[in-house]
matplotlib code that plots the C-alpha trace (Angstrom):
import matplotlib.pyplot as plt

x = [1.7, -1.4, -2.1, -2.0, -4.3, -2.2, -3.2, -4.1, -7.5, -10.6, -12.9, -15.3, -16.2, -15.5, -13.0, -14.8, -17.8, -15.6, -13.4, -14.1, -12.5, -14.3, -10.6, -11.2, -13.2, -13.2, -10.8, -10.1, -9.5, -9.4, -10.3, -8.0, -6.9, -6.8, -3.5, -4.5, -7.6, -6.0, -5.3, -4.6, -7.8, -5.9, -8.2, -11.0, -9.7, -6.9, -5.7, -6.9, -10.3, -9.7, -6.8, -9.2, -12.0, -9.9, -10.0, -6.9, -3.6, -1.2, -3.6, -3.6, 0.0, 1.6, 2.5, 6.1, 6.0, 3.7, 5.2, 4.1, 4.3, 1.6, 1.6, 1.3, -1.6, -3.5, -3.1, -4.4, -7.6, -8.1, -7.8, -10.2, -12.9, -12.4, -11.4, -8.7]
y = [3.5, 1.4, 2.1, -0.8, -0.9, -1.8, -4.1, -0.8, -1.2, -1.4, -2.5, 1.0, 0.6, 4.4, 3.9, 0.9, 3.2, 6.1, 4.2, 5.5, 2.4, -0.5, -1.4, -1.8, -5.2, -6.6, -9.5, -12.3, -9.8, -6.6, -4.2, -5.1, -2.8, -4.5, -2.9, -3.6, -1.3, 1.4, 4.6, 6.5, 8.2, 9.9, 10.9, 11.3, 13.3, 15.5, 12.9, 9.4, 9.6, 6.5, 7.9, 11.2, 9.3, 6.7, 7.5, 6.0, 7.6, 6.0, 2.9, 3.4, 3.8, 3.7, -0.1, -0.3, -3.3, -1.3, 1.9, 3.8, 7.1, 9.3, 8.8, 5.0, 5.6, 8.0, 5.2, 2.8, 5.1, 5.3, 1.8, 0.8, 3.9, 2.0, 5.5, 4.2]
z = [-1.4, -0.3, 3.2, 6.0, 9.1, 12.2, 15.1, 17.0, 15.2, 17.8, 14.8, 15.1, 11.5, 10.7, 7.9, 5.5, 4.6, 3.7, 1.0, -2.2, -3.6, -1.6, -0.5, 3.4, 4.3, 7.8, 8.2, 10.7, 13.7, 12.3, 9.3, 6.2, 3.3, -0.2, -1.8, -5.2, -4.7, -2.3, -4.1, -1.0, -2.1, -5.4, -7.7, -4.9, -2.2, -1.1, 1.7, 2.6, 4.4, 6.4, 8.0, 8.5, 10.1, 12.3, 16.1, 16.8, 16.4, 13.8, 13.2, 9.3, 8.2, 4.7, 4.1, 3.9, 1.6, -1.0, -1.9, -4.9, -6.4, -6.8, -10.6, -9.9, -7.6, -10.2, -12.7, -10.3, -9.7, -13.7, -13.7, -10.8, -12.3, -15.6, -17.2, -19.3]

ax = plt.figure().add_subplot(projection="3d")
ax.plot(x, y, z, "-o")
ax.set_aspect("equal")
plt.show()
C-alpha cells in the first residue's frame, strides 16, 4: 500500500524531509509520493511519518490503486536499502 497525497495538500513542506525513502517530491501543483519508493515507513518506523507530521486531516491516505501487504512493503524496504 503506497500512500497518496490528496488535493487537500497545502504544500506546507512538512512531509518531504520526513520521508526516509525520499519518496515525496513536489509535483506540478502539490506534493506527490512515488509508489515505487513508498513503504509506508515499514522497516523505518511504526507508522508513516508523513501522515504524522501533516497538519491536514486525511490529506495523506492509502492509495486505493496500490494495495500491498506488510510483507510486500518490507520486501520493498529491503530492496530500496540494498539489503537483499
